[in-house]
N, C-alpha and C positions, 0 to 999 in steps of 0.2 A: 431387478431392484437396479434404479439408476444409481449410478457410483459417481462420485466426484471426486477429483485430485487437487490436493491443495499442496503446491508448492514452497517450501519455506527458505529462508536464508539463517533464519533464527529461532533455536529450540523456544526461547521464551513467548514467544507469539503461537505458539500453536496448540496450545492448551485455549487461550481466549477465543482464536478464530473459529477452531475446531467444535469448539460449545457454542459458538453462535450458530455454526451451521447446520450442526446437527439439532438444535431449537427452531431454527427457521424453517427446515428442511429434515422434519421428521421420518420422512420417506425416501429419504436418499442416502446412501450409503458415504460417507465420508473416508478418503485414505490421506493421511499425510506423507510426504517426501520431503527429506531436509539436506541440503548440502549449507553447512553454516560454515564455509570458508569464502563462499562467492562475495560476499560485501567486502572481505579482506582483499580477497585477488582482482576485484576490480579496479581497486587502487593498486594495484603492483603492476607495471607495466611487463615483466614477464611473465605474466596470468593472465591478465584481463582479456585477452583474446579468447582464451578456453571458455569463458562462462556461456556465451550462446551455444555452443557445441554440450555444454552439459548440462544446460537447462531441455535442450532438445533430446537426449538422453534419457533424462528424468520424463519427460513426458510419452517418450518413446516408451519407455517402462508400464508409465503409466496406461497409456494404451493398451498394451500388452496383458496387463493387469484386470482388464474391463472396464477402464472409466469410459464414461459419454461425454466428458469437459476436464479441464482443468483450469484453476486459477490459479495466476501469481499472486501469494501475499505480501510481497517487501514492494516497495518504489522504485528501489533501485537499480531494478531488472523490469520493470513497469514496460519498457521500452523493448522490450524482446519481446514481447506477447505474438505479434504478427511473425515473426520468421520462425518461435517456437510451433505456431499453429500448423505453418508450415511445414515444418520439417517430421510434426509427429502426425498430422493427418487427423486432428480432432481441434474443437474450438479451445481457444486460451483465453479467458478474462483477464482483466487487471482488477486487483481488489480497491485500488484506489481512484479509477475513474468516474465512479458516481460520485464519489466526494469532491475531485475535483468541477464537475457539473454541478455540485450544489453551491460550491464556489463562487464560482463563474455567474450564478444565478444572485448568488447575495449582494453583488458587490464589485466596484472595480478596484479598490484597492484591498489587497489582500498580502497578509502577511504570513509569510512561508517558513516554519520553523521546522526546523532538524537538528538531531545529534551527528549527522556524518555529512561529510560532502558529496559522499558517493548517492546519498540519497537524496540531498536539495537539488541537484542539478537536474536529475531527470523528474522529480517532482513540479520544479519552476517549469520544463518544457511541457510536460504534460496539463499544466493550467494554459498557458499559452496556445496549446494546441487543442485544447475544449473550448476557449474562449473565442478562436478564430471559427472552429465548428459553429459555434453559437451567434459568429457574426457582432461580436463585440470584442473590443480590447481591455486588457487590466493591466495595472500597473503594480510590481511584484514587489514587496519589502522581504529580503530576505535572510536569515540568519543560520549558521551553525551555533548551535548553543555550548558554548566551551564547556569541558569537563563534563557534560552530561553522560555523554556513550564509556568513558571509561568511570564514572562514579561510584564507589567502594559498595552502596548499596542502592535499594530502591527509591527510599527514600530521599537521599539525595538527590538522585537521579530526576524524581519527579519536581522536588523543591527547586529544582534549576529550571526546567520548564514550566513549570508555573510562574515562577519570575520573570522568564522571558514571554508568556501570553499577556502579564499585567502589563508588561513595557511598551507592549505595542498594540494594545488596545485601542489607545487614544489616536493611535494613527491609521488605524485599518477598518474598514467594512465587515473583515471576516479573518478570521486566523486558522491557516490551514496546518495541523501538525501531519508533517511528512511520512512519519513511520509509525506501524500500528502497534508498537512497543512505545509509544508516549500515549496514547489512550489513556492511562490511567493517571496522569496528573489531570486532563482538562477539568472535570468535575470539581474540582480543589479551586479553581482559578476563579478568584471575582472579577468577573469583566460583565458587560452588558453586548456585547459584538458575540459572535456565534464563533464558538470554535470546533473545528470539523477534525474528525477523525475518520480512517479510512474500514474499519472493522463492519460496523450498521451498516451503512448503506452500499457497502460490497457485497455483504451476504445476500440485501436484501435485489440488488441488481441479479447476481446469480440465481436467485430465485425466480425472478421475473423471466431471465432467461431460460432456466429449463421450463417454464410455466410455456413460453412462446414456443419451446422447440418440442413440446408433446411428451416431455421428459416426465 
């Protein structure tokens, strides 16, 4: 049986992403790996440099455990997909790449919302990368939603994210939620513009990749 390793930086997304993967890929075995200090350490000058090596170690562990491919589930580490693949010797996909491609196709003005600066910066870079690949240019409206990451409960988090979505709806062709953990808020927002998150398109691209690889 084909085995895919999901590399996570937060426990909150393990359930939603793994459940979606199992639903879309019933014949694939899903294994989860977690380092829940990576996002914090990316913002720590004394530890940021360690992240690439830690991801490589996790991917090598996944390969040793029989994984045929790896998917990075956090946009904060998306830019490390290529070096991780090279270090581990197996394909490494980015869960947010398909979302970025869909955003670029949806319009030139893209509002990018995040709850952490360490996620906003790489997501914006990914959107520019995918726009260049598609031969187009985009204008990004970027916001780190104050108070959402440290919110006392999920309802407060979602309420702040919904408010940001609705605040930017009139100024953007499409809204991108930079973190998979923000997806729960998308359905609550009242807006006519597309609101994109990474889980569904990311897992769909993983499925297409595995089909193309003959897995």
